[in-house]
C-alpha positions, 0 to 999 in steps of 0.5 A: 522500499515499499508502498502499502495500499488497500481497496478494491481489487480492480482499482489497486491493480490499475494503480499498480499498472499506472505506477509501473508505467510512470517509472518506466518512462524515466528508466530502461528497466523496472521491476514491480513486485506485488504481494497480496494479503487478502483476509476473509476473517476481518474487514479489508478497509481501514487496516492501514489506519489501524496499524498507524494508530497502533504504532502511534499509541506505542510511540506515544506520539503521532507520526508525521504525515 
């Protein structure tokens, strides 16, 4: 399982905290693992959209959203 997000550092950390706390309300134990891919050679925003477009091009059809 995984979720990919991109954006401002502080906003992402806030979202991660909110997600963790929301799940903790319905479980006795929650493990949250965060991996950070921080690049300085390419613009940060829009990388997820580019990856989706690349996959759609390879498949020859749009993905369900």
